[in-house]
N, C-alpha and C positions, 0 to 999 in steps of 0.2 A: 389504429393499431392497438391491440390489447397487450397489456404488459403482463409478463409471466410473474407469478408469485415467487419470491425468493425463498429458498429452503436453507436451513442451517445444516451444514455438513460437518460432522466431526469424525475423526479417525477412529476406527475400531480399537486401535491400540489405546487411545485416550480413554474411551469408554471402559475398556477392560482394566486399565490402571486405576481409574476412579472406583470401579466396582471392587477391585482387589483391596483397596484401602478400607472400604466399608466392611467387606466380609472376611478379608484375610485369606481368601482362597485364590490360588493361581489358576488362571484360565488359559486354555490353548489359544494362541493368536490365530486369527483367521488368515487363510491364504487366498490370494487372488489367482484366478485362472491366468495362464501365461499371456493371453491376448489382452486381458484387462490390466495386468501388471505393466505390460509394455505401453499401453495407452496412457495409464496413469503416469508413467515415467516421462513420456513425451509431453504431456500436459504440464507436469511439474517443471521440466527443463525450460519449456517455452515461457511459463509464467515467471520463472527465476530470471531469465534473460530480460524480460520486460520490467521486472522489479528492480534490476540493477540500473536500468535507465532512469526509473523514477527516483531511486535513491541518489543517483548522480545529480539529477536536477534539484533535489532537495538540498544536497550539499552545496550546489552552486548558489542556491538562494540564501542559505544560512551563512556561507562564507562570502559570497559575492556582495551582499547588501552592505556589510561593514567596509568592504574594500571600496565600493562605489562612494560611500559616504566619506571615507578618508580621502579619496581622490578629488572630491568636490567639497572642500570645507566651506565654500560660500553658501551651501545649503543651510548652514546654521543661521545665517542672517535672514534668509527668506522665511517669512511667517505666514501662516494661514490661521486666522482667528486667534492671533497672538501666540501660537505655538510654532516653534521652528519645524520646518519641513523635514529635517533629519530625524527629529523625534517622532513625527507622524509616520515616517517611513519605517522606523524600527518598531513602533507600537501598533501600527495598523496594517501595513502592507503584507507582512508575512502570513497572516491568518487567512485572508481570502485566497492567497496563492497556495497555501497548504490544502485548503478545502478543494480547490480546483485540481491540484496535483493528485490528491487522493481519489477524487471522482474519476479523473482520467485513467489512473492506474486500475481502478476497479472495473471500469468499462473494458479496458484492454484484457484483464484477466478473465472476465466473463466471456469475451469474444473468443479467447483461446479455448475455453471449455466448450463453447457452442460448436466451434469449427473442428476441433481436434478430438473432442470427447465422443463423437458419434462414430460408429464403425463404418 
């Protein structure tokens, strides 16, 4: 399976705003065709719904980890290489989980673009 090369996509409004800062000249904002505008709105709404799920999981991780550690104070006594498991859970566990969550969200957002972005 060949992997498609990723392309950086920026908003025309962002490019115009940055150009306006450099030149001081206001430029006319580009307008999308009605079909393209509706497709962009569908993709945006679908990606926002998926992003809400990812942010909820992130909040669950950030809030849930201290709650679990408070619920099980015995984890302070369990040690791995002389370090309490509760410390390892706070210092090490969130980062791989965040990377996995970000990768999962990216794949879902790209899937929306592939399936809904085509006419």
